[in-house]
N, C-alpha and C positions, 0 to 999 in steps of 0.2 A: 468902338464901345468904351464908355467910361469905366474907370477902374472898379468902382463899386458894383457895376452891373456885371463885369467879368467875374468878380468874386461871388456874387449871388448865383450866377450861371454855373459856376464850378460846384457849388453846394448841391444844387438840384440835378446836375448832370454827372460830372466826373465822380463826385463823392456822394451820389444818390444812395448807394447801398451802404456805405460805411459811416456816413454822417447823417444825411437827411432822413433816411428811413428809420434809423435808430433814434434820432431825435423825436420824430413823429410817434414812434412806438412808445418811447418813454413818457411823452406827454399824455398819450392815450391810456397806456397800461396803468399809470399811477394817478390818473385823473387830476392832472396838475393845473389845468385851466378850465374855468367855467364861464358861462355867459355872464357878461357884465363886469368881469374882473378888470381891475386897473393895476397893472404890474410894473413895478420899478425894476428894470434890468440893471444890475449893479456892475459897473465897469471898473476893473482894476487897472486896465491897460495891457494886460497879458493876452496871450493867444486864446485862452479858454473863454474869457468874458467877451472878447470881441467876436469870436465865432458865435457865441450865444446870442449876442445882439443881432447879428445878421440872420440867424435862424428864426429868432422871434419876429423880426421884421417880415421875413418871407411867410411865416405862418399867419401873421395878421392879414397879409395881402391875399392869401389863397384859401384860408380856412373858413368854414361856414359858422364858426362860433364868433360872436361879437365881443371883443375885449380891447382895452386900451393899453398903450405902452408909454412909459417914461424911461429915459436912459440917464442914470445918475452916476456920478463919479465923485467919490470922497477923496479930498486931498488931505492926507494925514500929516503932510509936511514934506512933500516931494521937492527935490531939487528942481529948479526952473527947467533944466534940460529934460527931465523926465516928464514934467507936465506938458511941455511943448510936444514931446513925442506922442503922448496920449491924444492931445488935441489934433495933431497932424493926422494921425491914423483915423481918428473919428471923422474928420472932415473928408479924408480920402475915401472912406467906406460909407459915407453918407449916414452917419449915426449922430443924431442931434443930442449930444450929452449935456447934462446940467451939472456943473461943478459946484461943490460946496467945501469950504475949508474947515479943518479941525486942527488941534495941536497934539494929536495922539503921539507922534514920534517924540515930541518934546517931553510929554508926560512919562512915556514908557522908558525913555533914556535914563530916568532917575531910579528905575526899578532894577534890583539885582536878581530877584528870584522870579522865574517864569515870565519874563517880559513878553515873549511871543504869545503866551496864553492870554495875558492881559490885553495885549494889542488886538488880538482876534476878537475878544469879547467887546472891547470898546468900538471897534470897527462895526460889528454887527449892530450894536445899539444905535450908533449914529445913522447907519443906513436905514434902520427901521423908522427912526424919528423923522428923517428927511423925507422918506417915502410917504409916511403918513401925512406930512404937511402938504404933499402934492395930491393927496386924496387917494393914494394907492391902498389896496388891501393885501397886496403880496409883494415880496421881493424875490427876484430870481438870481441865483448865483451860478457860476460857471463850473462847479465841481462835476467831474466825469467818472466813468466806470473805474478807472485806475485809482482815483481818490477813494472811492468806496471800498474796494477790496484791500487797499493798503491800510485804511482805517480799521478794518476788521482785525487784521493781524497785529497792528499797533496796540489795539485795546487788549488783546490777549497777552502779547509779549511784555508790554510795559505798564499796562493798567490792571492786569489780573481780572479782566472781565470780558464778556463777549457782547460787543455792540457794534453798530455800523453807522454810517452816514446815511440818514434817511432821505428818500427822494422828495419828501415834503414833511413839514412839521409846523405846528401852531406855536406862535411866540408865547412864552410864559410871562414876559414883562411888558409886552405891547399888545394890549387887548384888540382883538379883531384882525391882527396881522398874521400872515402866514409866509413861510419860506418854501420856495420850490427850487428843484434842481433839474431843469429840462435836459441837460446833457448826460443824465445819469447812465445811459446805456451806450454812450459814445466813448470810444477808446482814445487814450492820449496819443498813441502813435498815429492815428488817423488825423487828429487835430494838427500834429506836427507836419504831416504830409500835406495837408491843406495849406498850411502856412508857407511851406517851401514852394509848393506848386504855384501859389499866387505871388511869390516874391514879396512877402510881407515881413516887416520888422517890428515886432512888438516889444513892449517893456518886459524885461526879465525880472530880477528882484530889485525893488526900489527902496528897500529898507535902509534908512539913514544910519541905523546902528551897526551895519556891516560894511559901510563904505570904507574903502581903503584896505579891506581884508580880502585875502585870496580865498573866496568862497568855494573855489573848486577843490580845495583841500580840506574844507570843513565837512564833517560828517553830521548827519541828522538822523533821527529815528526813522523818519519817512523814507529817506534815501536808503537807509539800511534795508528796510522792508522791500523797497522797490528793487534793489539789487538781488535780494533773496528770491523774490518772485521770478525775476528774470532767470536766475540760476536754476530754479526748480522747473521752469518751462523747457529747459534743455533736456530734462528727463521725462517730463510729462507736459506736452504742449497745451493740455486742457486744464492745467492747474489753476489758472486765473478764473476761468469761467466756473470751475467747480467751487472755488471759494465764494464767488458771487451767488451761485445757486444755493449754497449752504444756508444763507440767511433767509431764503424763501421757503426752506423746508426744515426748520428747527424741530426736532422730535422731542417734545416736552416729556414724553414717557421715559426718556433716558437722561434727563437733566437733573443734576443733584439739587440745584437751587437756582432761583431767578428773582429778579426784582420787577414788580409791577405797581405802577402808580406810587412809587417811593416805598413800597412795602416789600420786605424780603420774605420770600417763600421758599420752602424746602420740600423735597419729595416726601418727607416723613409726615407732612401735614395731612396727606391723603393716603398714606401707606396702609 
């Protein structure tokens, strides 16, 4: 059996419960794909986006909803070695990616304040633009369950607000475009397990700004929150799913204030 067929088989068999069913449930629960969609699956080269690509291929092959797929990979300024790794993995997994080049790393390297934030916004914009040129109406990103709950706590601890990473959202700057996150219910540990089981070697961090730096000793806000959740789970194993469920059951009767459509509202408005 060819490697990509082994990988596909593992998704629907060995990881049927932990990955495939959760992927299907997320697509269905949040109504992420409709008849006639043309979706650009965005490949970063990491484990999450490559799993997403395979799941989307399998879904197209077996689902009764007709939709089209493109697999796009933006080169923000990768080293040649990193680009070759992405191309090699894509070929091995039978994912027909379309590369396009940008100079994001070069631009961001000149920024002192919040370079990661600017990089993320620029990446998203380029992905929307390239996807639209291909005739797509949606882009799919590989964010998963852990990304969502970590974002909730990060917004509270460091942003003084309560918000999360949505399973889908409409673009405000690219008319007619939408972003979806089909791995929204899939846990990161299960993605890691899938990677190890299939003996796959994906791109880790390809940021040119951190080359030559011992990133293992570097702290980040997301890593801090990830470590906190891990610690809390030793006390309460359900703490992660409880965080996730909280965004589905926000009790507005007990909220002091909230923002809707850019307008700040307070409980005193209707008191």
